[in-house]
N, C-alpha and C positions, 0 to 999 in steps of 0.2 A: 435406459437413456431416453431423453426427450428427442423426438424426431425433428431435429432442427439442424441447420447448417449455417455457418458464418464464414465470411471471406477472410483472407489474410490481412487485408486492410482494416477490417473491423476488429480483428484480434489486436492489431497494432494500436488502434485508437483506444480500445478498452485497457490495454496494458499501460499506456501512457497516462491516461486518466487515473488508473488505479495507483500507479507509482507516485503520482503527485498528491494523492489523498491527504493523509495527515502530515506529510512532510511540509506542507505550506503553513501548518500551524506550529509545530514543535521545532525548536532550534536543533539542528543536526550537528553532531560532533563538536559541540562548544568547548569540550575539554581540550581540543586541538588548537584553540584560540584562533589566531589569524590564518592558520593552516587548515581550517575546517573544510574549506572547498577542496583541498587536496585529498583529505581523508574520504570525502564523498566520491571523488574520481577513482580512488583505489578500491572503494567499496563497489563501484560499478564494474570494475574488472573482475572482482570476486563474484559479483552477481552473474556475469557471463558464464562463469564456470558452473554455478549452481543451475542456471537455466539449461545448460547443456546436459547436466545430469537428469533433469526432469524430461528433457526432450529425448534423451537416450532411452529412458523407460517407456516413453510414448512409442518410440520406434519398434520396440519389441512387442507392444500390445496396443496397436493404433485404433482398434475398434471397440475397446472396452474402457470403462472408468477405472481409476486407480483402486477404488474400493473392491473391485473384482480381481484385478491382476495381483494385488497384494496377497489375496487368498491363494492364488496359483503359485506364488513364489514362496510363501512361508507356511502353507497349510491352512486348512479351512478355519480351525478354531483360533489359532494365534493370528491369522490374517484378518479375521473379522474383528478381533479385539484391537489390532493395530489400526485398522481402517476407522474403527469407532473413535479411537484417540485423535486421529486426524480431523474427524468431523467435529469433535468437541473443541479442538484447537481453532478451527475456522470460526465457530460460534464465539469462542472466547475473544479472539482478536477483533471480530466484528463488534462485540460489546465494548471492548476497549476503545475502538475508533468512534463508536457512537457516543461514548462518554466524553471523548476529546471534543467533539463538535458540540455536544450539549453544553459543556463547560464554557466553550468559546462564546456561544450564543448568549448564555446567561451572563457572562462577564461583560461582553461588549454591547449587546443590543437589548437584552431582556432581563435586567437585574432583579425585577420583582416577580418574575415567573419561576415557578418551581422547576427544578431540573427534570423531574419525571415527566412533566407536561411537554417540555421541549423535546426530550428524547422520544416520547410517545408519538408526537407529530412527525418526527423524522422517520421513525421506523414504519409508520403507516404508509408513507409514500414509497418507502423501499419495498414493503410487502406487496403493495399494489403492482409495482413494476416487475418484481421477481415472479409474481404469479402469472404474468403475461409470457414469461419465457425468455430464453437467451437472445432470440432474434430481436425482440422488442427492445431489450436492454442495449444491444450493440447499435441498433439504429438510432436510438435516443442519444447514445454516445457520439455518433457521427455528427449530429446536430450541435451538441454542446462543445465538441472538441474545437471547432473553428471559433466559437464564441469565447472560449477560455483563452485561446491564443491571441485573439484580438484584444482582450482585456490585458494580457501580459505585455503585449507590444506597446499599447497606449500607456500603460503604467510605467514602463521603462522610459518611454519618451518624456513623460511628465517629470519623472525623477531627474532625468538628464537636464531638462529645461529649468528645473529648480536650482541646478548647480549644487546639488547635495553631495556629490561624489568627493571622497577624500581618500585617494589610493594609498596614502601613507599609513592608513589604518591596517592595510594588508601586509605591511612590512614589520620586521624582517621575515622573509620566507624561511621556513625550517629553522626557526630560532632554537628549538630544543632538539633538533636532529630528526632524521627520518623515522627513527625507532618509535617515537611517541605517536607519530601519525599512523604508522602501521598498527600500533597497539589499539588505537581508537577504531581503526578499520575492522580489526578482528574481534572487537568487543561491542561495536555498535553498528556502523554503517553497512557492514556485510549482511546483517540480519534485517535491519530496518533502514530503508524499505526494500532492498533488493532481494533478500532471501524470501520475502513474503510472496514472491511470484510462484512459490510452491503451490498456491491455490489454483494456478492456471493449469496444473496437471489435470484438473477436473474439467477444464474448458477445451484443451487441445483436441480431444476426440471429435469435437463439433466442427472443427475447421475443415473446409472442403478443398483447401489448396495446401496439401501436406508438403509439397516440394518447396514452398516459399516460407514454411512455418519457422524454420530455424533462423533464417536471415531476418524475418519480420520480428521475431522475439528479441534477437540481439540488438537490432536497430532501435526498437522501442525502449529497451533498457538503456542503451547508449544515449539516446536523446534525453531520456528522463534524468540520467545521471548528470549530463552536461547542464540541463536546465536547473537542477537542484544546486549544482556547484556555482552557477551564475547567481542564483537567488541568494545563496549563503554569502558569497563574496560581496554582493550588493548590500546586504544587511550590515556586514562588517564595515564596509567602506563608508556607509552613511552614518551608522550608529556608533561604531567602535566596538571592540571586543567586550569590554566590561558591560555595556548596555545590552548587547545581544545576549550575553550569558545570564543577565538578570531579568530579561523581558520574558513574559509568558508567551507572547506571540510576536516574535521579532519582525516578521514581514508586515504585520499590521502597524507596528511602531514606525517602520520605514515609510509606509504609505501615508501615515498621519503627518509626516514632516513635509509633505509636498505643499508648496505654495508657489503658484504661478500667477503673475500679474496682479497680486494683492487681492484676488477674489476666488481663484480656483484652489480650494484647500479642503481638508477633512474628507478625503476621498475613501472613507472606510468601505464604501460599497464595493470597490474593486476587490478588496481582500475578502469580503463576505461572500460575494458571488462566486469567485474562483474557488475558494476553499470549500464552500458548501457543495458546489457541483462535483468537484473531484472526490470529496468525502462521500457523497451519495453513491458514486459508482464503486468506490472501494468497498463500502459496506455491502452494497448490492451483490458484488462478485462473491464475497465471503458467504453471504446469506444463500445465494443461489447454489454455491458449491455444497453447502451443508444440506440443502433441500434435496438435490439430486443424489447426493451421496447416501443419505439416510433412506431415500426411496429405493436405491439400488441394494443397499445392505439388508434391508428388511422386506424386500419384495413388495413395495407399495406401488400399485399400478398407476394411481393418479398422484403424481408428486406435488401437484398444486395444493392438495389437501394438507400438506405438511407446512406450507408457508406461514400460516397464521400461528400455529403453536411454536415453530422455531423463532419467528419474529418476537413472540412474547418472551421466550427464553432469553433471547439476546437483549431485549429491553430490561428484563429482570437482572441479568448479569451486569448490565451497564450501570445500574443504580447501586447494586450491592458490592461491586468489585472493589471499592475502596471508600473510606469515609470522607475523604476530601480530595481536592485536585492535586495537592502537593504529594500526598501519599500515592495517588494514582501515577504521577510522573516518576516518583522514586521507584515504584514497583516496575514500571515499564522500562526504566533505564538500567536497573541493577539486578533484577531478579529474572524477568522474562527472557532477556537475551540468552542467558546461560542454561536455564532450566526448562525453557519451552522452545525458543527458536532454534538453538543449537542442535538438539536431538531431532526435531521434526523437520527442520529445513536442510540440515547438512548430513548428520550421521546416518539416520535411517534411510533417506533416499539413496545415499551412496552405497550402503550395504545392499539395498534392494537392487541397485544397478549391477553390482558385482554378482549377486545371486542370479539375476536374469541373464547375465553374460554366460556364466558357466552352465546354467540350465539349458539355454537355447543352443549352446555349442554342443552339449551332449545330445540333445534331440536331433540336431543336424547330422 
């Protein structure tokens, strides 16, 4: 492990920025139509349960990384293989997120720039930050956290001043019953974005205020879930269900409708700044977890040496992961949740917690 410590507040900031990452780009739970915000809130509750599973594992092994305690729980050979799968998972999701932001920038701001160049520039900044360590990352997060919230508040005020709200777009509530919302929760919002906090199992050993950790994590997830539900409800009330479901970037479409006093309009910069900042921290957390995990698994003394090769792998994955953006979204919404997220976010951590419970009870 890197010899570094972060506070509970810094963990809170990092988790909130992480959770908002790609959720500002991609429409969440659109299959639930006007009840999408409710599916997000239910996903938040499920996220609480998943975080408590990861926190429970941390309590059994507070001083070591998951790559190490997995070997203690399942045996050295199988444990190392399982840990390696998790590290590949972190790099894979980082690559998916990098592709999301690269596609957004190419579509919105740089249509004549190759996707590879945009992704390469993004990953270079991330590599530089991750190489500095977790303390530099969280301190940077503290600065940008306030800035992002100021952007969000002013954006909300401008939308309200434009008179764009139409709350009839949110009715009728539960038109197709609660079962359809629950289905969307267990097939989408539980895993993305809330289950993705599994990566913070690699960060928890660095927190120096362990007594505040559980409350901090739950509060961060709760605040993130409420924010996402508000953003989704805002998009639906302004654009309507049909336009939100057809839009690549619904929040951008919402911000583009702002017109105040006949001169204040086309405020795309609000969306660009907030999404890039949150995306930067999300990819950085995944990249950092992969770096320290591989260093621990293969006994590399200087983990900073791994940042460049892992960054290049993430960049390569982001380009080759799919042939176009539509295929990328299709894969992320129909294949990844069941074959990647479900086993690595839910099934395996739960089994590890059960094994840890019986193993530690036997030891006592």
